[in-house]
mmCIF entry with sequence, helices, sheets and N, C-alpha, C, O atoms, coordinates in Angstrom:
data_MODEL
# 
_entry.id   MODEL 
# 
_entity.id                         1 
_entity.type                       polymer 
_entity.pdbx_number_of_molecules   1 
# 
_entity_poly.entity_id                      1 
_entity_poly.type                           'polypeptide(L)' 
_entity_poly.nstd_linkage                   no 
_entity_poly.nstd_monomer                   no 
_entity_poly.pdbx_seq_one_letter_code       KVAAHMGKEGDATPFTDVTVD 
_entity_poly.pdbx_seq_one_letter_code_can   KVAAHMGKEGDATPFTDVTVD 
_entity_poly.pdbx_strand_id                 A 
# 
loop_
_entity_poly_seq.entity_id 
_entity_poly_seq.num 
_entity_poly_seq.mon_id 
_entity_poly_seq.hetero 
1 1  LYS n 
1 2  VAL n 
1 3  ALA n 
1 4  ALA n 
1 5  HIS n 
1 6  MET n 
1 7  GLY n 
1 8  LYS n 
1 9  GLU n 
1 10 GLY n 
1 11 ASP n 
1 12 ALA n 
1 13 THR n 
1 14 PRO n 
1 15 PHE n 
1 16 THR n 
1 17 ASP n 
1 18 VAL n 
1 19 THR n 
1 20 VAL n 
1 21 ASP n 
# 
_struct_asym.id          A 
_struct_asym.entity_id   1 
# 
loop_
_struct_conf.conf_type_id 
_struct_conf.id 
_struct_conf.pdbx_PDB_helix_id 
_struct_conf.beg_label_comp_id 
_struct_conf.beg_label_asym_id 
_struct_conf.beg_label_seq_id 
_struct_conf.pdbx_beg_PDB_ins_code 
_struct_conf.end_label_comp_id 
_struct_conf.end_label_asym_id 
_struct_conf.end_label_seq_id 
_struct_conf.pdbx_end_PDB_ins_code 
_struct_conf.beg_auth_comp_id 
_struct_conf.beg_auth_asym_id 
_struct_conf.beg_auth_seq_id 
_struct_conf.end_auth_comp_id 
_struct_conf.end_auth_asym_id 
_struct_conf.end_auth_seq_id 
_struct_conf.pdbx_PDB_helix_class 
_struct_conf.details 
_struct_conf.pdbx_PDB_helix_length 
HELX_P HELX_P1 AA1 VAL A 2  ? GLY A 10 ? VAL A 2  GLY A 10 1 ? 9 
HELX_P HELX_P2 AA2 PRO A 14 ? VAL A 20 ? PRO A 14 VAL A 20 1 ? 7 
# 
_struct_conf_type.id          HELX_P 
_struct_conf_type.criteria    ? 
_struct_conf_type.reference   ? 
# 
loop_
_atom_site.group_PDB 
_atom_site.id 
_atom_site.type_symbol 
_atom_site.label_atom_id 
_atom_site.label_alt_id 
_atom_site.label_comp_id 
_atom_site.label_asym_id 
_atom_site.label_entity_id 
_atom_site.label_seq_id 
_atom_site.pdbx_PDB_ins_code 
_atom_site.Cartn_x 
_atom_site.Cartn_y 
_atom_site.Cartn_z 
_atom_site.occupancy 
_atom_site.B_iso_or_equiv 
_atom_site.pdbx_formal_charge 
_atom_site.auth_seq_id 
_atom_site.auth_comp_id 
_atom_site.auth_asym_id 
_atom_site.auth_atom_id 
_atom_site.pdbx_PDB_model_num 
ATOM 1  N N  . LYS A 1 1  ? 0.857  -1.226 -0.047  1.00 0.00 ? 1  LYS A N  1 
ATOM 2  C CA . LYS A 1 1  ? 0.003  -0.028 0.007   1.00 0.00 ? 1  LYS A CA 1 
ATOM 3  C C  . LYS A 1 1  ? 0.887  1.255  -0.007  1.00 0.00 ? 1  LYS A C  1 
ATOM 4  O O  . LYS A 1 1  ? 0.556  2.247  -0.658  1.00 0.00 ? 1  LYS A O  1 
ATOM 5  N N  . VAL A 1 2  ? 1.972  1.198  0.703   1.00 0.00 ? 2  VAL A N  1 
ATOM 6  C CA . VAL A 1 2  ? 2.926  2.289  0.773   1.00 0.00 ? 2  VAL A CA 1 
ATOM 7  C C  . VAL A 1 2  ? 3.446  2.618  -0.674  1.00 0.00 ? 2  VAL A C  1 
ATOM 8  O O  . VAL A 1 2  ? 3.460  3.761  -1.133  1.00 0.00 ? 2  VAL A O  1 
ATOM 9  N N  . ALA A 1 3  ? 3.847  1.562  -1.305  1.00 0.00 ? 3  ALA A N  1 
ATOM 10 C CA . ALA A 1 3  ? 4.473  1.818  -2.671  1.00 0.00 ? 3  ALA A CA 1 
ATOM 11 C C  . ALA A 1 3  ? 3.426  2.432  -3.592  1.00 0.00 ? 3  ALA A C  1 
ATOM 12 O O  . ALA A 1 3  ? 3.753  3.311  -4.389  1.00 0.00 ? 3  ALA A O  1 
ATOM 13 N N  . ALA A 1 4  ? 2.183  1.991  -3.501  1.00 0.00 ? 4  ALA A N  1 
ATOM 14 C CA . ALA A 1 4  ? 1.136  2.526  -4.396  1.00 0.00 ? 4  ALA A CA 1 
ATOM 15 C C  . ALA A 1 4  ? 0.931  4.086  -4.125  1.00 0.00 ? 4  ALA A C  1 
ATOM 16 O O  . ALA A 1 4  ? 0.739  4.894  -5.033  1.00 0.00 ? 4  ALA A O  1 
ATOM 17 N N  . HIS A 1 5  ? 0.992  4.407  -2.800  1.00 0.00 ? 5  HIS A N  1 
ATOM 18 C CA . HIS A 1 5  ? 0.775  5.762  -2.376  1.00 0.00 ? 5  HIS A CA 1 
ATOM 19 C C  . HIS A 1 5  ? 1.947  6.715  -2.958  1.00 0.00 ? 5  HIS A C  1 
ATOM 20 O O  . HIS A 1 5  ? 1.737  7.795  -3.511  1.00 0.00 ? 5  HIS A O  1 
ATOM 21 N N  . MET A 1 6  ? 3.152  6.162  -2.749  1.00 0.00 ? 6  MET A N  1 
ATOM 22 C CA . MET A 1 6  ? 4.374  6.873  -3.213  1.00 0.00 ? 6  MET A CA 1 
ATOM 23 C C  . MET A 1 6  ? 4.267  7.127  -4.773  1.00 0.00 ? 6  MET A C  1 
ATOM 24 O O  . MET A 1 6  ? 4.436  8.242  -5.267  1.00 0.00 ? 6  MET A O  1 
ATOM 25 N N  . GLY A 1 7  ? 3.978  6.012  -5.485  1.00 0.00 ? 7  GLY A N  1 
ATOM 26 C CA . GLY A 1 7  ? 3.904  6.073  -6.884  1.00 0.00 ? 7  GLY A CA 1 
ATOM 27 C C  . GLY A 1 7  ? 2.803  7.126  -7.333  1.00 0.00 ? 7  GLY A C  1 
ATOM 28 O O  . GLY A 1 7  ? 3.035  7.869  -8.287  1.00 0.00 ? 7  GLY A O  1 
ATOM 29 N N  . LYS A 1 8  ? 1.703  7.178  -6.695  1.00 0.00 ? 8  LYS A N  1 
ATOM 30 C CA . LYS A 1 8  ? 0.655  8.050  -7.011  1.00 0.00 ? 8  LYS A CA 1 
ATOM 31 C C  . LYS A 1 8  ? 1.017  9.468  -6.804  1.00 0.00 ? 8  LYS A C  1 
ATOM 32 O O  . LYS A 1 8  ? 0.732  10.345 -7.620  1.00 0.00 ? 8  LYS A O  1 
ATOM 33 N N  . GLU A 1 9  ? 1.681  9.685  -5.645  1.00 0.00 ? 9  GLU A N  1 
ATOM 34 C CA . GLU A 1 9  ? 2.099  11.006 -5.324  1.00 0.00 ? 9  GLU A CA 1 
ATOM 35 C C  . GLU A 1 9  ? 3.238  11.465 -6.141  1.00 0.00 ? 9  GLU A C  1 
ATOM 36 O O  . GLU A 1 9  ? 3.240  12.618 -6.575  1.00 0.00 ? 9  GLU A O  1 
ATOM 37 N N  . GLY A 1 10 ? 4.270  10.596 -6.399  1.00 0.00 ? 10 GLY A N  1 
ATOM 38 C CA . GLY A 1 10 ? 5.361  10.901 -7.180  1.00 0.00 ? 10 GLY A CA 1 
ATOM 39 C C  . GLY A 1 10 ? 5.016  11.297 -8.603  1.00 0.00 ? 10 GLY A C  1 
ATOM 40 O O  . GLY A 1 10 ? 5.405  12.345 -9.118  1.00 0.00 ? 10 GLY A O  1 
ATOM 41 N N  . ASP A 1 11 ? 4.264  10.394 -9.199  1.00 0.00 ? 11 ASP A N  1 
ATOM 42 C CA . ASP A 1 11 ? 3.850  10.543 -10.637 1.00 0.00 ? 11 ASP A CA 1 
ATOM 43 C C  . ASP A 1 11 ? 2.455  9.959  -10.855 1.00 0.00 ? 11 ASP A C  1 
ATOM 44 O O  . ASP A 1 11 ? 2.139  8.870  -10.375 1.00 0.00 ? 11 ASP A O  1 
ATOM 45 N N  . ALA A 1 12 ? 1.628  10.704 -11.588 1.00 0.00 ? 12 ALA A N  1 
ATOM 46 C CA . ALA A 1 12 ? 0.271  10.127 -11.790 1.00 0.00 ? 12 ALA A CA 1 
ATOM 47 C C  . ALA A 1 12 ? 0.269  8.683  -12.360 1.00 0.00 ? 12 ALA A C  1 
ATOM 48 O O  . ALA A 1 12 ? 0.058  8.475  -13.555 1.00 0.00 ? 12 ALA A O  1 
ATOM 49 N N  . THR A 1 13 ? 0.508  7.711  -11.483 1.00 0.00 ? 13 THR A N  1 
ATOM 50 C CA . THR A 1 13 ? 0.542  6.289  -11.938 1.00 0.00 ? 13 THR A CA 1 
ATOM 51 C C  . THR A 1 13 ? -0.467 5.413  -11.176 1.00 0.00 ? 13 THR A C  1 
ATOM 52 O O  . THR A 1 13 ? -0.111 4.677  -10.256 1.00 0.00 ? 13 THR A O  1 
ATOM 53 N N  . PRO A 1 14 ? -1.725 5.521  -11.592 1.00 0.00 ? 14 PRO A N  1 
ATOM 54 C CA . PRO A 1 14 ? -2.734 4.707  -10.899 1.00 0.00 ? 14 PRO A CA 1 
ATOM 55 C C  . PRO A 1 14 ? -2.507 3.262  -11.097 1.00 0.00 ? 14 PRO A C  1 
ATOM 56 O O  . PRO A 1 14 ? -2.959 2.469  -10.270 1.00 0.00 ? 14 PRO A O  1 
ATOM 57 N N  . PHE A 1 15 ? -1.846 2.858  -12.119 1.00 0.00 ? 15 PHE A N  1 
ATOM 58 C CA . PHE A 1 15 ? -1.582 1.468  -12.389 1.00 0.00 ? 15 PHE A CA 1 
ATOM 59 C C  . PHE A 1 15 ? -0.752 0.877  -11.290 1.00 0.00 ? 15 PHE A C  1 
ATOM 60 O O  . PHE A 1 15 ? -0.836 -0.317 -11.003 1.00 0.00 ? 15 PHE A O  1 
ATOM 61 N N  . THR A 1 16 ? 0.047  1.709  -10.678 1.00 0.00 ? 16 THR A N  1 
ATOM 62 C CA . THR A 1 16 ? 0.871  1.209  -9.515  1.00 0.00 ? 16 THR A CA 1 
ATOM 63 C C  . THR A 1 16 ? 0.008  0.593  -8.462  1.00 0.00 ? 16 THR A C  1 
ATOM 64 O O  . THR A 1 16 ? 0.334  -0.482 -7.958  1.00 0.00 ? 16 THR A O  1 
ATOM 65 N N  . ASP A 1 17 ? -1.045 1.207  -8.119  1.00 0.00 ? 17 ASP A N  1 
ATOM 66 C CA . ASP A 1 17 ? -1.961 0.679  -7.116  1.00 0.00 ? 17 ASP A CA 1 
ATOM 67 C C  . ASP A 1 17 ? -2.360 -0.785 -7.434  1.00 0.00 ? 17 ASP A C  1 
ATOM 68 O O  . ASP A 1 17 ? -2.423 -1.635 -6.546  1.00 0.00 ? 17 ASP A O  1 
ATOM 69 N N  . VAL A 1 18 ? -2.618 -1.037 -8.694  1.00 0.00 ? 18 VAL A N  1 
ATOM 70 C CA . VAL A 1 18 ? -3.130 -2.316 -9.056  1.00 0.00 ? 18 VAL A CA 1 
ATOM 71 C C  . VAL A 1 18 ? -1.935 -3.445 -8.959  1.00 0.00 ? 18 VAL A C  1 
ATOM 72 O O  . VAL A 1 18 ? -2.127 -4.610 -8.611  1.00 0.00 ? 18 VAL A O  1 
ATOM 73 N N  . THR A 1 19 ? -0.737 -2.911 -9.310  1.00 0.00 ? 19 THR A N  1 
ATOM 74 C CA . THR A 1 19 ? 0.421  -3.799 -9.185  1.00 0.00 ? 19 THR A CA 1 
ATOM 75 C C  . THR A 1 19 ? 0.672  -4.221 -7.741  1.00 0.00 ? 19 THR A C  1 
ATOM 76 O O  . THR A 1 19 ? 0.872  -5.392 -7.421  1.00 0.00 ? 19 THR A O  1 
ATOM 77 N N  . VAL A 1 20 ? 0.650  -3.208 -6.896  1.00 0.00 ? 20 VAL A N  1 
ATOM 78 C CA . VAL A 1 20 ? 0.830  -3.553 -5.436  1.00 0.00 ? 20 VAL A CA 1 
ATOM 79 C C  . VAL A 1 20 ? -0.343 -4.479 -4.908  1.00 0.00 ? 20 VAL A C  1 
ATOM 80 O O  . VAL A 1 20 ? -0.107 -5.446 -4.183  1.00 0.00 ? 20 VAL A O  1 
ATOM 81 N N  . ASP A 1 21 ? -1.541 -4.151 -5.288  1.00 0.00 ? 21 ASP A N  1 
ATOM 82 C CA . ASP A 1 21 ? -2.619 -4.860 -4.828  1.00 0.00 ? 21 ASP A CA 1 
ATOM 83 C C  . ASP A 1 21 ? -2.544 -6.350 -5.320  1.00 0.00 ? 21 ASP A C  1 
ATOM 84 O O  . ASP A 1 21 ? -3.427 -7.149 -5.008  1.00 0.00 ? 21 ASP A O  1 
# 
C-alpha cells in the first residue's frame, strides 16, 4: 500500500496501485 501511495504522489501512476494490490 505504501508503494502505491508513493507512486501516485510521485507521478500520476494509478496502475501502480493495481500492481501492489
